[in-house]
C-alpha positions in Angstrom: 7.5 -8.4 -25.9 3.9 -8.7 -24.9 2.8 -7.1 -21.7 2.1 -10.2 -19.8 5.7 -11.5 -20.6 7.3 -8.1 -19.9 5.2 -8.5 -16.7 6.3 -11.7 -15.3 10.1 -10.3 -16.4 9.8 -7.9 -14.0 7.8 -10.0 -11.3 10.9 -12.5 -11.4 13.9 -9.7 -11.4 12.2 -7.5 -8.0 12.0 -11.1 -6.2 15.4 -11.4 -6.5 16.4 -7.7 -5.9 13.9 -7.5 -2.9 13.1 -11.5 -1.8 11.0 -10.3 1.0 8.2 -8.6 -1.0 6.0 -7.3 2.1 4.6 -4.4 3.5 6.5 -2.3 5.9 4.4 -1.2 7.8 4.7 -2.6 11.5 1.5 -4.5 13.2 0.5 -7.5 15.5 -3.1 -7.7 14.5 -5.0 -6.9 11.4 -6.8 -4.1 12.9 -4.0 -2.4 13.7 -2.7 -2.6 9.8 -5.9 -0.9 9.3 -5.2 1.8 11.3 -1.6 1.7 10.6 -2.7 2.2 6.5 -4.6 5.2 7.6 -2.5 7.0 9.4 0.5 6.6 6.7 -1.9 8.7 3.9 0.5 11.8 3.4 2.8 10.5 5.7 5.8 8.1 5.4 5.3 4.7 6.4 8.6 5.2 8.9 7.6 8.0 10.8 4.1 5.6 11.3 5.9 2.6 12.2 7.6 5.4 15.1 3.9 6.4 16.4 1.8 3.0 16.4 4.1 1.5 19.2 2.7 4.1 21.9 -0.8 4.0 20.2 -1.5 0.3 20.4 -0.1 0.2 24.1 -2.4 2.8 25.2 -5.1 0.6 23.3 -4.5 -3.0 23.2 -7.9 -4.3 21.5 -10.6 -3.2 19.3 -12.9 -2.6 22.1 -10.0 -0.1 23.9 -10.2 2.0 20.2 -13.8 1.8 20.2 -13.8 3.6 23.8 -11.3 6.0 23.0 -11.4 9.7 24.2 -10.7 11.1 20.4 -8.5 13.6 21.3 -5.9 11.2 23.2 -5.4 9.5 19.9 -5.0 13.0 18.0 -2.4 13.2 20.3 -0.7 10.1 20.1 -1.2 10.5 16.0 -0.2 14.3 16.1 2.9 14.2 14.3 1.7 12.1 11.3 -0.4 15.1 10.0 -4.2 14.9 9.2 -4.7 13.7 13.0 -7.9 15.5 13.7 -9.8 13.4 10.4 -7.2 10.2 11.2 -8.1 9.7 14.9 -11.9 10.5 13.9 -11.8 7.8 11.5 -9.7 5.2 13.1 -12.3 5.6 16.9 -15.4 5.7 14.2 -13.9 2.6 12.3 -13.4 0.5 15.6 -17.0 0.8 16.5 -18.3 -0.2 12.8 -15.6 -2.6 13.4 -17.5 -4.2 16.5 -21.3 -3.5 15.6 -21.2 -4.5 12.1 -18.3 -7.2 11.3 -18.3 -8.9 15.0 -14.8 -7.2 15.7 -13.0 -8.8 12.4 -11.7 -6.6 9.7 -14.1 -7.3 6.6 -12.3 -9.6 3.9 -14.4 -8.1 1.2 -14.0 -4.9 -1.1 -17.5 -3.8 -0.9 -17.7 -4.2 3.0 -14.1 -2.5 3.4 -15.2 0.5 1.4 -18.1 1.1 4.0 -15.2 2.1 6.7 -14.6 5.5 7.4 -11.1 6.7 5.7 -11.0 3.4 3.5 -10.5 3.7 -0.2 -9.8 0.9 -2.8 -5.8 1.2 -2.0 -6.6 0.6 2.0 -8.9 -2.1 1.0 -6.6 -4.0 -1.5 -3.9 -4.0 0.8 -5.5 -5.5 3.5 -7.2 -8.3 1.4 -3.6 -8.8 0.3 -1.9 -9.1 3.2 -4.3 -10.6 5.6 -6.0 -12.5 3.4 -3.9 -13.6 0.6 -6.6 -12.5 -1.7 -5.1 -12.9 -5.6 -5.0 -10.4 -7.8 -5.0 -7.4 -5.5 -2.9 -3.9 -7.1 -2.1 -1.5 -4.4 -2.2 1.9 -6.7 0.0 3.5 -4.2 2.3 7.0 -5.6 5.2 4.7 -6.4 3.2 1.8 -8.2 1.4 4.6 -10.2 4.9 6.1 -10.6 7.1 2.7 -11.9 4.2 1.1 -13.5 4.2 3.8 -16.0 8.0 4.3 -16.5 8.3 0.5 -17.2 5.6 1.1 -19.2 2.8 -1.7 -18.0 0.5 1.1 -17.8 -0.4 3.7 -20.1 1.0 6.2 -18.0 -2.2 7.1 -16.6 -2.1 8.9 -12.8 -5.3 7.5 -12.2 -5.3 4.7 -9.2 -8.7 2.6 -10.4 -7.3 2.8 -14.1 -3.6 1.8 -13.0 -5.3 -1.1 -11.1 -7.3 -2.1 -13.7 -4.3 -2.1 -16.1 -1.8 -3.9 -14.1 -4.7 -7.0 -12.9 -5.0 -7.8 -16.6 -1.2 -8.4 -16.8 0.0 -9.6 -13.7 0.1 -13.1 -12.2 -2.7 -12.8 -9.3 -0.9 -15.0 -7.0 1.9 -12.1 -7.5 0.4 -9.0 -7.5 -0.1 -8.3 -4.1 3.7 -8.5 -3.6 4.6 -6.7 -6.5 2.8 -4.0 -5.2 5.3 -4.0 -1.7 8.2 -4.7 -4.1 7.8 -1.5 -6.1 7.9 0.4 -3.0 10.9 -0.8 -2.3 12.3 -0.4 -6.1 10.8 3.2 -5.6 12.9 4.4 -2.7 15.9 3.0 -3.1 16.3 3.3 -7.1 13.2 4.3 -9.3 12.9 7.4 -7.3 10.2 10.5 -8.1 13.3 12.5 -9.0 13.9 13.6 -12.5 16.8 11.0 -13.2 15.9 7.9 -11.1 18.9 5.6 -10.8 18.9 3.5 -13.8 22.2 2.5 -13.6 21.5 0.4 -10.6 17.9 -0.6 -11.6 17.1 -4.5 -12.0 14.6 -4.0 -14.2 15.7 -1.5 -16.7 16.0 -4.4 -19.4 12.1 -4.1 -19.4 11.6 -0.8 -18.5 10.3 1.4 -21.6 11.7 4.4 -20.3 15.3 3.2 -20.2 14.9 1.5 -23.7 13.9 4.9 -25.2 16.4 7.2 -23.6 19.1 4.4 -24.0 18.4 4.4 -27.7 18.9 8.2 -28.0 
C-alpha cells in the first residue's frame, strides 16, 4: 500500500475513533492559546488547564499581560515548570503582539517564529487551530512516536523531518485534526511504553509495527 493510501485509511479510522479532533488546551482567545501552548512545554495539558483560569482572570487582556509584573506571572504558573522562562516569554510576546502585530496573533509561520519561545510546533498549532490553515503538521512527541510506529515516516525523531514527511502524504485539510487525534490516541492506546495497547488500536490494520510483530 502506498503511503498516501495508508495515511488516508489511518485518517478515517482515527476520525471514527476520536470524532472531536481538537486541541485539549482550553482557551477563549487566540493569544491565550499561544500562551497556553508555551506553558505546555515539558508539562501536561491537564496541568496547564488547571493553571490558566486564574492566570487569564488576573490578566484578562493582552494589554494586561504586556503590563504584567513578570514575578507575579511566575507565581501563577509556577507548577507548570520552567516558570521563569515561560513567564518572560509570555510577557514579552504580549508586548510584541501589541507593538508589532496590532494586538493580533500573527497568521504566518514567519511572523509567529519572531515571538519569544515560539517554535514550529507552536506556530503550526496556532495556524491550524486559529486560522485553519491547510497542511499544518504539529510534530509533538505523540506525533513523532506514532507516525514512526505506523510507518508514515522513516522513524526519524527530528520534528522538522517528521513535519516534512507527513506534509507529503496527509490530506492538507485533515492534517491539523489528524495531529490532535494522534495526541488522544497516544495517551489512550499507542503509549510511549514498550508494549502499547495494540489489541485496542483502531489503526493496527495499517500499522507497519503491528503487522511486523503480528507476522512473527
